[in-house]
C-alpha positions in Angstrom: 97.9 201.5 31.1 100.9 199.3 31.1 101.3 197.4 34.6 104.5 196.9 36.2 105.9 193.8 35.3 108.8 193.5 38.0 108.3 190.6 40.5 107.7 191.8 44.2 110.0 190.7 46.9 107.4 188.4 48.7 106.5 186.7 45.1 110.5 185.9 44.9 110.3 184.3 48.5 107.2 182.2 47.5 108.8 181.1 44.3 112.4 180.2 46.5 110.0 178.2 49.0 108.3 176.2 46.8 111.4 175.5 45.1 112.7 174.5 48.1 109.8 172.3 48.8 110.1 170.6 45.3 113.7 170.0 45.9 113.1 168.3 49.3 110.3 166.2 47.9 112.6 165.1 45.0 115.2 164.3 47.3 113.1 162.3 49.7 111.7 160.5 46.8 115.4 159.1 45.9 116.0 158.3 49.5 112.9 156.1 49.5 113.9 154.4 46.4 117.3 153.7 48.0 115.6 152.3 51.1 113.7 150.1 49.3 116.4 148.6 47.1 118.6 148.4 50.1 121.1 150.6 48.8 121.3 153.5 51.4 125.0 153.6 52.2 126.7 155.5 54.7 129.7 157.5 54.5 130.9 157.4 58.1 133.6 160.4 59.6 134.4 161.4 63.2 132.7 165.0 63.8 131.3 166.8 66.7 127.4 166.5 67.3 127.5 170.2 68.8 128.6 171.8 65.4 125.8 169.9 63.6 123.3 170.9 66.0 124.7 174.7 66.0 123.9 174.5 62.2 120.5 172.5 62.2 119.3 175.3 64.9 120.4 178.2 63.1 118.4 177.1 59.8 115.4 176.6 62.2 115.5 179.8 63.8 115.8 181.6 60.3 112.5 179.3 59.2 110.6 180.8 62.4 111.5 184.1 61.8 110.4 184.1 58.0 107.3 182.5 59.4 107.1 185.5 62.3 106.3 182.5 64.8 106.6 182.6 68.6 108.7 179.5 69.2 112.0 179.5 70.8 114.5 176.6 69.9 116.6 175.8 73.4 119.6 173.6 73.3 121.8 173.3 76.6 125.3 173.7 75.5 126.0 169.9 75.1 129.3 168.3 76.0 131.5 167.7 73.1 130.6 164.3 72.0 132.5 163.0 69.1 130.5 160.6 66.9 131.3 158.6 64.1 128.3 158.3 61.7 127.3 159.6 57.9 127.1 163.4 59.2 125.1 164.3 56.4 122.4 161.8 57.2 122.4 162.7 60.9 122.0 166.2 60.1 119.1 165.1 58.0 117.5 163.3 60.8 117.9 166.3 63.2 116.5 168.6 60.5 113.4 166.3 59.7 112.7 166.0 63.6 112.9 169.6 64.2 110.7 170.5 61.1 108.2 168.0 62.4 108.3 169.7 65.6 107.8 173.2 64.3 105.0 171.8 61.9 103.0 171.0 65.4 104.0 173.8 67.6 102.4 177.4 66.8 103.8 178.9 69.8 106.5 177.6 72.7 109.6 175.8 72.6 111.5 173.0 71.1 114.4 171.5 73.1 117.3 169.1 71.7 118.8 167.2 74.2 122.0 165.3 73.3 123.7 163.3 75.8 125.5 160.4 76.1 124.5 157.0 78.0 126.3 156.5 81.5 128.5 153.6 80.0 129.4 156.0 77.2 128.3 153.4 74.7 125.1 155.4 73.4 124.3 158.6 72.1 120.8 159.7 73.1 119.1 162.8 71.3 115.6 164.2 72.3 113.7 166.6 70.5 111.0 168.1 73.0 108.2 170.4 71.9 105.4 171.9 73.6 103.0 171.6 70.5 100.3 169.8 69.9 101.3 166.6 70.8 101.0 163.4 68.8 97.3 162.2 67.5 97.0 158.6 69.4 95.6 157.4 66.3 98.2 158.2 64.5 101.1 157.0 67.1 101.4 153.3 66.0 102.1 154.3 62.3 104.0 157.2 62.9 107.2 156.0 61.3 105.7 154.4 58.4 105.3 156.0 55.1 102.6 159.0 54.3 101.9 159.0 58.1 101.0 162.6 58.7 98.5 164.9 60.1 100.2 168.0 58.8 98.8 169.5 55.5 102.3 170.7 54.5 104.0 167.4 55.4 104.2 164.1 52.9 104.6 161.8 56.0 108.2 160.7 54.5 110.3 162.4 56.9 110.1 160.4 59.8 110.0 157.3 57.8 113.2 158.2 56.2 114.9 159.3 59.6 113.8 155.9 61.0 115.5 154.0 58.3 118.8 156.1 58.5 118.8 155.7 62.7 118.4 152.0 61.9 121.2 151.9 59.2 123.5 153.0 62.3 122.3 150.0 64.3 120.0 152.7 66.6 116.6 153.2 67.1 113.8 156.0 67.2 110.7 156.4 68.7 108.0 159.1 69.9 105.9 159.5 72.8 103.5 162.3 74.2 104.6 164.3 77.1 103.2 163.6 80.2 101.0 166.7 81.5 99.3 166.8 77.9 101.7 169.6 76.2 103.6 168.6 73.1 105.9 165.4 72.3 109.4 164.0 72.4 111.2 162.2 70.1 114.1 160.2 70.6 117.0 158.5 68.8 119.7 156.4 70.3 122.9 154.8 68.6 125.8 153.1 69.3 128.9 155.4 70.0 131.8 153.4 68.1 135.3 152.9 69.6 137.4 153.6 66.5 140.6 151.7 65.4 143.7 153.6 64.6 143.1 153.1 60.9 139.5 154.4 60.8 140.8 157.6 62.9 143.4 158.3 60.3 140.7 157.7 57.2 138.2 160.0 59.1 140.9 162.9 60.0 142.1 162.9 56.5 138.7 163.1 54.7 137.7 166.2 57.5 141.2 167.8 56.2 140.1 167.7 52.4 
């Protein structure tokens, strides 16, 4: 008797998921090579942080839906914070922090809190989860290569995120939440005041 050779939808989804994982791994390896040869270049433009967060949250919610998990992504409608930075790289950092929080939050909430310092000179972004928290043994080497407790992660995402944030003259760190539920990852970077020339360059690159 001849077997049905057609591929089932769940098999297609599994193939697509593995293809995405391989693509992500190869992109991470390329980034590591750039970081270690000091050739990580930034392409800065002026953009709205809110737009970036909306896109990242949308992707993350789709992932949660596919996984069938009871996790909510929360973000208070942030003020219109305009940032002069590498948009793709900042998306990469936020995506890494959110997917990292997801790995350790089986149910509960993940909150993104973007704000400006009182003097408007610093951007501060917090990703707060109610997950398992960070193993104290891992805390000190969290942003080094291959540091992970996840069976799904490579331990490269946080290392790359740190390099991107530091290339923007910022800082990134993590701590367990007081009260024993989950962790908070924070990154900060200067909000640059743009010259007229930079503003013109940035607006023309956004129009293309």
